[in-house]
C-alpha positions in Angstrom: 36.2 92.8 57.3 36.4 89.8 59.5 34.3 87.0 61.1 30.7 86.6 62.4 31.0 89.6 64.7 31.8 91.8 61.7 28.9 90.2 59.9 26.6 91.5 62.7 25.5 88.2 64.4 23.7 89.0 67.6 21.9 92.1 66.1 19.1 90.6 64.0 16.9 92.7 61.8 13.1 92.4 61.7 13.0 91.4 58.1 15.8 88.9 58.5 19.6 89.2 58.3 21.9 91.1 60.5 22.9 94.7 61.2 25.7 95.0 63.7 28.7 97.3 64.1 29.3 98.0 60.4 26.0 99.7 59.5 25.9 101.4 62.9 29.3 102.9 62.3 28.4 103.9 58.8 25.3 105.7 60.1 27.5 107.6 62.5 29.7 108.8 59.6 26.8 109.8 57.5 26.2 113.6 57.3 25.6 115.8 54.4 27.5 113.4 52.2 26.3 109.8 51.7 28.6 107.1 53.1 29.2 104.1 50.9 29.4 101.0 53.1 30.4 97.4 52.2 30.8 94.4 54.4 33.0 91.7 53.0 33.1 89.6 56.2 31.6 86.1 56.6 31.0 83.7 59.4 33.8 81.4 60.4 36.5 83.6 58.8 40.0 83.4 60.2 42.9 85.8 59.7 44.1 84.0 56.6 40.6 84.4 55.1 40.8 88.1 55.5 44.1 88.1 53.7 43.3 85.9 50.8 39.6 86.5 50.2 38.4 89.7 51.9 41.4 92.0 51.3 41.2 91.9 47.5 37.5 92.7 47.6 38.1 95.6 50.0 41.0 97.1 48.0 38.8 97.0 44.9 36.5 99.5 46.6 39.3 101.9 47.5 38.0 102.4 51.1 38.8 105.4 53.2 38.2 103.4 56.4 38.5 99.7 57.1 37.5 97.9 60.3 39.1 94.5 60.9 37.4 92.2 63.5 38.9 88.8 63.3 41.0 86.3 65.3 38.8 84.4 67.7 38.1 81.6 65.2 41.9 81.1 65.0 42.2 80.7 68.8 39.6 77.9 68.7 41.4 75.8 66.2 44.0 73.1 66.7 46.4 74.6 64.1 46.6 78.0 65.8 49.9 79.7 64.8 50.5 83.1 66.1 53.4 83.8 63.7 51.2 83.0 60.7 48.5 85.2 62.1 51.0 88.0 62.5 52.2 87.6 58.9 48.6 87.6 57.6 47.5 90.7 59.7 50.7 92.6 58.8 50.0 92.0 55.1 46.4 93.1 55.4 47.2 96.3 57.3 50.2 97.3 55.1 48.2 96.7 51.9 45.3 98.9 53.2 47.5 101.6 54.5 49.4 101.7 51.2 46.0 102.4 49.5 45.5 105.4 51.8 43.0 103.7 54.1 42.5 104.4 57.8 42.7 101.0 59.5 41.0 100.1 62.7 41.6 96.8 64.6 40.3 95.2 67.8 42.1 93.4 70.6 40.0 90.9 72.5 38.6 90.7 76.0 38.8 87.7 78.3 36.0 85.5 77.0 36.1 83.4 80.1 34.4 86.3 82.0 31.3 86.1 79.9 31.4 82.6 78.5 31.7 79.9 81.2 34.1 77.0 80.4 35.7 74.2 82.3 39.0 75.2 83.9 41.4 73.6 81.4 39.5 75.0 78.4 39.3 78.4 80.1 43.0 78.5 80.6 43.7 77.2 77.1 41.5 79.8 75.5 42.9 82.6 77.7 46.4 81.6 76.7 45.5 81.7 73.0 43.7 85.1 73.3 46.8 86.5 75.0 49.0 85.4 72.1 46.5 86.8 69.6 46.3 90.1 71.4 50.1 90.3 71.5 50.2 90.0 67.7 47.4 92.6 67.3 49.2 95.0 69.7 52.5 94.8 67.9 51.1 95.1 64.4 48.8 98.0 65.4 51.6 99.8 67.1 54.1 99.3 64.3 51.7 100.6 61.7 49.8 103.1 63.8 46.4 101.6 63.4 43.5 102.5 65.7 43.0 99.6 68.0 39.9 99.2 70.1 40.7 97.3 73.4 37.6 95.4 74.4 39.1 94.6 77.8 39.0 98.3 78.6 35.8 99.2 76.7 33.2 100.4 79.3 30.3 97.9 79.5 32.0 95.1 77.6 31.7 92.7 80.5 28.0 93.4 81.1 25.8 90.5 80.2 23.4 92.8 78.4 26.2 93.5 75.9 26.2 89.8 74.8 23.8 87.7 72.8 22.4 84.4 74.1 25.5 82.5 73.0 27.9 84.8 75.0 30.2 84.7 72.0 28.6 87.4 69.8 27.6 90.9 70.9 24.0 91.8 71.4 22.5 94.9 69.7 23.9 96.9 72.7 27.3 95.2 72.3 27.4 96.1 68.6 26.5 99.7 69.5 29.3 99.7 72.0 31.7 98.5 69.3 30.5 101.1 66.9 30.8 103.9 69.5 34.3 102.8 70.3 35.4 102.7 66.6 33.8 106.1 66.1 35.9 107.5 68.9 39.0 106.2 67.3 38.1 107.8 64.0 37.4 111.1 65.8 40.9 110.9 67.2 42.1 110.7 63.6 40.2 113.9 62.7 37.3 112.1 61.0 34.0 113.8 61.4 31.3 111.9 63.3 28.1 113.8 62.4 25.7 111.3 64.1 27.2 109.9 67.3 26.3 106.3 68.0 23.5 106.0 70.5 23.5 103.2 73.1 19.7 103.1 73.1 18.6 100.0 71.3 16.2 100.5 68.4 15.5 99.1 64.9 16.6 95.5 65.8 14.5 92.4 66.2 13.8 91.3 69.7 14.2 87.6 70.4 12.2 85.9 73.1 13.2 83.0 75.4 11.9 80.4 73.0 14.0 81.8 70.2 17.1 81.8 72.5 16.5 78.1 73.5 16.0 77.1 69.8 19.2 78.8 68.8 21.2 77.1 71.5 19.8 73.7 70.5 20.1 74.1 66.7 23.2 76.2 66.4 25.0 77.0 69.7 25.6 73.5 71.2 26.7 71.9 67.9 29.1 74.8 67.3 30.5 74.5 70.8 31.0 70.8 70.3 32.9 71.2 67.1 35.2 74.0 68.3 35.6 72.3 71.7 37.1 69.2 70.1 39.6 71.4 68.3 40.7 73.1 71.6 40.6 70.1 73.9 44.0 68.7 72.9 45.7 72.0 73.7 43.7 72.3 76.9 44.9 68.9 78.0 48.5 70.0 77.4 47.9 73.1 79.5 46.5 70.9 82.3 49.4 68.5 82.1 51.9 71.3 82.3 50.1 72.6 85.4 50.5 69.2 87.1 54.1 68.6 86.1 55.4 72.1 86.5 58.0 74.0 84.4 61.1 72.2 83.2 64.1 72.3 85.4 
């Protein structure tokens, strides 16, 4: 469940489409019994989308395990509201747990360490991510969900863990995520018959020309759209820095 990272962007398949953390984690859980896997995520999803669109689809499948990767699209929008995000996440988590589902969430790393931004934008994004993580921390602790902390995940800040856009994990990054989630499930007495390997295989390798084409066609236009949403908040952060706190 979640956004483009949950979809698998950054880990392309030779025949087209994406693989990513979901199938890699499903493979780790596959043993003598076949694991049924479904991905209800979609690109651009926000926390509210998970609640209103993805949750009903997930509950209809009576899942034993649900992984939720969402929130970064909220931080990049001008209508960011941490309390609304909290209410949406709490509804999703409690609904899944009431159905007997083991729920896993993720708290986010400092994107500014892998994605270079101008100072005001960097501070604005960091502030938003801190608010988002505070919500995820409190909901995860309250309802005892497994929470994968990307800031503490070994290898998360290595450039090889990120795709060309520095926003989505590479194949290695998706493998790191799957390995981290598998460890959380193991802590909850779930069997992991096939541990996730960090050796990349089965994905489609993209050359320099492909990377440049993606940046021109997709990356730069996306950054322009999202940057315009975040700029007003970044300006307020900058102004506060000049003026100082109120007396």
